C-alpha atoms as an extended CHARMM CRD file, in Angstrom:
* protein
*
        92  EXT
         1         1  MET       CA            116.9850000000      134.3080000000       76.3760000000  PROA      1               0.0000000000
         2         2  VAL       CA            115.1320000000      131.0870000000       76.2460000000  PROA      2               0.0000000000
         3         3  ALA       CA            118.1610000000      129.3510000000       77.5490000000  PROA      3               0.0000000000
         4         4  LEU       CA            118.4650000000      131.8640000000       80.5580000000  PROA      4               0.0000000000
         5         5  GLN       CA            114.6380000000      131.3930000000       81.3310000000  PROA      5               0.0000000000
         6         6  ALA       CA            115.2700000000      127.5710000000       81.2190000000  PROA      6               0.0000000000
         7         7  GLY       CA            118.1960000000      127.5760000000       83.3630000000  PROA      7               0.0000000000
         8         8  LEU       CA            116.4250000000      129.9280000000       86.0150000000  PROA      8               0.0000000000
         9         9  THR       CA            113.3300000000      127.6070000000       85.9330000000  PROA      9               0.0000000000
        10        10  LEU       CA            115.6310000000      124.6380000000       86.5570000000  PROA      10              0.0000000000
        11        11  VAL       CA            117.0630000000      126.3840000000       89.6290000000  PROA      11              0.0000000000
        12        12  GLY       CA            113.8400000000      127.5490000000       90.9140000000  PROA      12              0.0000000000
        13        13  ASN       CA            112.3370000000      124.0670000000       90.7590000000  PROA      13              0.0000000000
        14        14  THR       CA            115.3330000000      122.4610000000       92.2490000000  PROA      14              0.0000000000
        15        15  CYS       CA            115.1230000000      124.8810000000       95.0450000000  PROA      15              0.0000000000
        16        16  MET       CA            111.4290000000      124.2290000000       95.5890000000  PROA      16              0.0000000000
        17        17  ALA       CA            112.0450000000      120.2900000000       95.4710000000  PROA      17              0.0000000000
        18        18  ALA       CA            114.6760000000      120.7930000000       98.0520000000  PROA      18              0.0000000000
        19        19  ALA       CA            112.3260000000      122.8460000000      100.2890000000  PROA      19              0.0000000000
        20        20  ALA       CA            109.5620000000      120.3740000000      100.0150000000  PROA      20              0.0000000000
        21        21  TYR       CA            111.7470000000      117.4090000000      100.7700000000  PROA      21              0.0000000000
        22        22  ARG       CA            113.2020000000      119.2320000000      103.9060000000  PROA      22              0.0000000000
        23        23  ILE       CA            109.5740000000      119.8110000000      104.9620000000  PROA      23              0.0000000000
        24        24  TYR       CA            108.6970000000      116.1660000000      104.4490000000  PROA      24              0.0000000000
        25        25  ASP       CA            111.8640000000      114.9730000000      106.4170000000  PROA      25              0.0000000000
        26        26  TYR       CA            110.9960000000      117.4400000000      109.4880000000  PROA      26              0.0000000000
        27        27  GLU       CA            107.4250000000      116.2180000000      109.5170000000  PROA      27              0.0000000000
        28        28  ARG       CA            108.4430000000      112.5710000000      109.1840000000  PROA      28              0.0000000000
        29        29  SER       CA            110.9730000000      112.9450000000      112.1960000000  PROA      29              0.0000000000
        30        30  THR       CA            108.5280000000      114.7080000000      114.2490000000  PROA      30              0.0000000000
        31        31  SER       CA            105.5670000000      112.4290000000      113.5760000000  PROA      31              0.0000000000
        32        32  SER       CA            107.1420000000      109.7130000000      115.6980000000  PROA      32              0.0000000000
        33        33  SER       CA            106.6000000000      111.7090000000      118.9710000000  PROA      33              0.0000000000
        34        34  SER       CA            103.6460000000      110.7340000000      120.9950000000  PROA      34              0.0000000000
        35        35  SER       CA            100.1360000000      111.6290000000      119.9620000000  PROA      35              0.0000000000
        36        36  SER       CA             99.4330000000      113.6980000000      123.0480000000  PROA      36              0.0000000000
        37        37  ALA       CA            102.3400000000      116.0200000000      122.0050000000  PROA      37              0.0000000000
        38        38  THR       CA            100.5790000000      116.7280000000      118.4820000000  PROA      38              0.0000000000
        39        39  GLY       CA             97.2540000000      117.1360000000      120.0750000000  PROA      39              0.0000000000
        40        40  ILE       CA             95.8700000000      114.2920000000      117.9650000000  PROA      40              0.0000000000
        41        41  ALA       CA             94.0820000000      111.6430000000      119.9780000000  PROA      41              0.0000000000
        42        42  SER       CA             94.1120000000      107.9760000000      118.6960000000  PROA      42              0.0000000000
        43        43  ASN       CA             91.3590000000      105.4580000000      118.9020000000  PROA      43              0.0000000000
        44        44  GLU       CA             93.1590000000      103.8710000000      121.9750000000  PROA      44              0.0000000000
        45        45  ASP       CA             92.8110000000      107.3450000000      123.8280000000  PROA      45              0.0000000000
        46        46  TYR       CA             89.1460000000      107.4040000000      123.1900000000  PROA      46              0.0000000000
        47        47  ALA       CA             88.8180000000      103.5440000000      124.3950000000  PROA      47              0.0000000000
        48        48  ARG       CA             90.7500000000      104.3540000000      127.5610000000  PROA      48              0.0000000000
        49        49  SER       CA             88.6770000000      107.5160000000      128.4590000000  PROA      49              0.0000000000
        50        50  ASP       CA             86.0160000000      107.1440000000      131.1570000000  PROA      50              0.0000000000
        51        51  VAL       CA             82.7020000000      106.9560000000      129.3810000000  PROA      51              0.0000000000
        52        52  THR       CA             80.7960000000      107.9200000000      132.4360000000  PROA      52              0.0000000000
        53        53  THR       CA             82.3810000000      111.3790000000      132.6690000000  PROA      53              0.0000000000
        54        54  LEU       CA             81.7930000000      112.1300000000      128.9450000000  PROA      54              0.0000000000
        55        55  THR       CA             78.3740000000      113.1490000000      127.9350000000  PROA      55              0.0000000000
        56        56  LYS       CA             79.1970000000      113.1130000000      124.1240000000  PROA      56              0.0000000000
        57        57  GLN       CA             82.4630000000      111.2770000000      122.8510000000  PROA      57              0.0000000000
        58        58  PRO       CA             84.3210000000      113.2880000000      120.3660000000  PROA      58              0.0000000000
        59        59  PRO       CA             84.6070000000      112.1710000000      116.8990000000  PROA      59              0.0000000000
        60        60  PRO       CA             87.4770000000      110.0680000000      115.8200000000  PROA      60              0.0000000000
        61        61  PRO       CA             90.4480000000      111.9580000000      114.1770000000  PROA      61              0.0000000000
        62        62  PRO       CA             90.3750000000      112.2920000000      110.3840000000  PROA      62              0.0000000000
        63        63  ALA       CA             92.0310000000      109.6980000000      108.2400000000  PROA      63              0.0000000000
        64        64  VAL       CA             95.5680000000      110.5710000000      107.0880000000  PROA      64              0.0000000000
        65        65  ASP       CA             96.7580000000      109.7970000000      103.7690000000  PROA      65              0.0000000000
        66        66  ASN       CA             99.9090000000      107.6970000000      103.3600000000  PROA      66              0.0000000000
        67        67  ASP       CA            102.8230000000      109.0730000000      101.3440000000  PROA      67              0.0000000000
        68        68  ALA       CA            101.9230000000      106.9940000000       98.0940000000  PROA      68              0.0000000000
        69        69  SER       CA             98.3350000000      108.1080000000       97.7780000000  PROA      69              0.0000000000
        70        70  PHE       CA             99.2550000000      111.7730000000       98.6400000000  PROA      70              0.0000000000
        71        71  PHE       CA            101.9270000000      111.7210000000       95.8870000000  PROA      71              0.0000000000
        72        72  ALA       CA             99.5840000000      110.1380000000       93.3580000000  PROA      72              0.0000000000
        73        73  LYS       CA             96.8710000000      112.8780000000       94.1470000000  PROA      73              0.0000000000
        74        74  LEU       CA             99.4250000000      115.5440000000       93.8310000000  PROA      74              0.0000000000
        75        75  VAL       CA            100.6850000000      114.1720000000       90.4910000000  PROA      75              0.0000000000
        76        76  ILE       CA             97.1650000000      113.7040000000       89.0110000000  PROA      76              0.0000000000
        77        77  LYS       CA             96.1360000000      117.2910000000       89.9610000000  PROA      77              0.0000000000
        78        78  SER       CA             99.3580000000      118.9190000000       88.7020000000  PROA      78              0.0000000000
        79        79  LEU       CA             98.6780000000      116.9680000000       85.2960000000  PROA      79              0.0000000000
        80        80  LEU       CA             95.1380000000      118.3430000000       85.1990000000  PROA      80              0.0000000000
        81        81  LEU       CA             96.0020000000      121.7670000000       85.9060000000  PROA      81              0.0000000000
        82        82  ALA       CA             98.8370000000      121.7990000000       83.5950000000  PROA      82              0.0000000000
        83        83  GLY       CA             96.4050000000      120.5760000000       80.7960000000  PROA      83              0.0000000000
        84        84  VAL       CA             93.8160000000      123.3070000000       81.8010000000  PROA      84              0.0000000000
        85        85  VAL       CA             96.5880000000      126.0140000000       81.5150000000  PROA      85              0.0000000000
        86        86  LYS       CA             98.0510000000      124.5270000000       78.2940000000  PROA      86              0.0000000000
        87        87  TYR       CA             94.8640000000      123.9510000000       76.3230000000  PROA      87              0.0000000000
        88        88  GLY       CA             92.3790000000      126.0810000000       78.1050000000  PROA      88              0.0000000000
        89        89  GLU       CA             92.7770000000      128.8290000000       75.7080000000  PROA      89              0.0000000000
        90        90  LEU       CA             91.3030000000      126.5620000000       73.1590000000  PROA      90              0.0000000000
        91        91  LEU       CA             88.2020000000      126.1730000000       75.1860000000  PROA      91              0.0000000000
        92        92  PHE       CA             87.5700000000      129.4610000000       75.9630000000  PROA      92              0.0000000000
């Protein structure tokens, strides 16, 4: 029974990893399009705008994490959550 559970867990995790990679690959391929197609204005777009017609300049777009920092945050949060799940019963 344990071997069956381990095998099914392996298959499920592999499928999730493949799906996550496909989403990442799709986003990476579509991010090369122009910023106007995504609706996100760059700082150059703000600099080129006519300041006299704007009463208030919109805030700059939020900072986007690069892949390495996103992955590091994901690993840290996953490890912390796994620790809480594993050892949480000892605390409560």
